[in-house]
C-alpha positions as CSV (number, residue, x, y, z in Angstrom):
1,M,0.0,0.0,0.0
2,T,1.4,3.4,-1.0
3,A,0.9,6.6,1.0
4,R,-1.9,7.6,-1.4
5,E,-3.8,4.4,-1.0
6,I,-6.3,3.7,1.7
7,P,-6.3,0.4,3.7
8,E,-8.1,-2.5,2.2
9,S,-10.9,-2.4,4.8
10,D,-11.5,1.3,3.9
11,W,-11.4,0.5,0.2
12,K,-14.3,-2.0,0.7
13,K,-16.3,0.6,2.6
14,F,-15.5,3.3,0.1
15,R,-17.1,1.4,-2.8
16,T,-20.4,1.1,-0.8
17,V,-20.4,4.7,0.5
18,R,-19.5,6.0,-3.0
19,E,-22.7,4.6,-4.5
20,V,-24.8,6.2,-1.8
21,A,-23.0,9.5,-2.1
22,L,-23.4,9.4,-5.9
23,E,-27.1,9.0,-5.6
24,R,-27.3,11.9,-3.1
25,F,-25.2,14.1,-5.4
26,S,-27.3,13.3,-8.4
27,G,-30.4,14.2,-6.4
28,Q,-28.9,17.5,-5.5
29,I,-28.2,18.3,-9.1
30,L,-31.7,17.3,-10.2
31,E,-33.2,19.5,-7.5
32,Q,-31.1,22.5,-8.6
33,V,-32.1,21.9,-12.2
34,R,-35.8,21.6,-11.2
35,T,-35.6,24.9,-9.3
36,A,-33.7,26.7,-12.0
37,S,-36.0,25.6,-14.7
38,A,-39.1,26.8,-12.8
39,Q,-37.9,30.3,-11.9
40,P,-40.8,32.8,-12.4
41,G,-39.9,36.0,-14.0
42,Q,-37.2,34.6,-16.3
43,S,-37.6,33.8,-19.9
44,L,-37.3,30.2,-21.0
45,H,-34.0,31.0,-22.6
46,E,-32.7,32.4,-19.3
47,R,-33.8,29.3,-17.5
48,Y,-32.2,27.1,-20.1
49,L,-28.9,29.0,-19.7
50,Q,-29.0,28.6,-15.9
51,V,-29.7,24.9,-16.2
52,C,-26.7,24.6,-18.6
53,R,-24.4,26.4,-16.1
54,I,-25.5,24.1,-13.3
55,I,-25.0,21.0,-15.4
56,H,-21.5,22.2,-16.5
57,E,-20.3,23.0,-13.1
58,R,-21.8,20.0,-11.3
59,D,-20.6,17.6,-14.0
60,R,-17.0,18.7,-13.4
61,Q,-17.5,18.2,-9.6
62,L,-19.1,14.8,-10.3
63,G,-16.2,13.7,-12.4
64,D,-13.6,14.8,-9.9
65,A,-15.4,13.1,-7.0
66,F,-16.8,10.0,-8.5
67,N,-15.3,9.0,-11.9
68,D,-12.6,6.3,-12.2
69,P,-12.8,4.9,-8.6
70,R,-9.5,3.3,-7.8
71,R,-7.9,2.6,-4.5
72,S,-5.1,5.1,-5.3
73,H,-7.8,7.8,-5.8
74,A,-10.2,6.8,-3.1
75,R,-8.9,9.1,-0.3
76,T,-9.0,12.1,-2.5
77,Q,-12.4,11.2,-3.9
78,L,-13.8,10.6,-0.4
79,L,-12.4,14.1,0.6
80,L,-14.2,15.7,-2.4
81,M,-17.4,13.9,-1.6
82,H,-17.2,15.1,2.0
83,R,-16.7,18.7,0.8
84,L,-19.7,18.3,-1.5
85,G,-21.8,17.4,1.5
86,V,-22.8,14.0,0.3
87,I,-21.1,11.9,3.0
88,E,-23.0,11.6,6.3
89,P,-21.0,11.7,9.6
90,E,-21.9,8.2,10.5
91,E,-20.7,7.0,7.0
92,L,-17.3,8.7,7.5
93,A,-17.1,7.2,11.0
94,Q,-17.0,3.7,9.4
95,F,-13.5,4.5,8.0
96,S,-10.2,4.1,9.8
97,K,-9.0,7.0,12.0
98,Q,-6.2,7.7,9.5
99,T,-8.7,8.1,6.6
100,Q,-11.1,10.2,8.7
101,K,-8.3,12.5,9.7
102,Y,-7.3,12.9,6.0
103,V,-10.8,13.7,5.0
104,R,-11.5,16.2,7.8
105,E,-8.2,18.0,8.0
106,L,-6.5,18.1,4.5
107,P,-6.8,21.4,2.8
108,L,-7.4,21.4,-0.9
């Protein structure tokens, strides 16, 4: 295991937590799109442009946090998921103290 990799037990937990967090994040995006597309007082084109901005920004975040899940990327992805607010405290508490510390204390 390299310094970048998480322990095997954390890797197994990561794969499960990742799926739940991805669903939460997708739900957040869909809610943002729903809200933006229903804004009163804006033209349909303005709403469309707002939806495009949301999708563009959130797609970048989704890619960084969820795409290409590998053990060597798991810590960083877990950190990004935590910063996106899609990891619950009790989910993070399942991980080793070392991984929890990395997620809570590492600045990006």
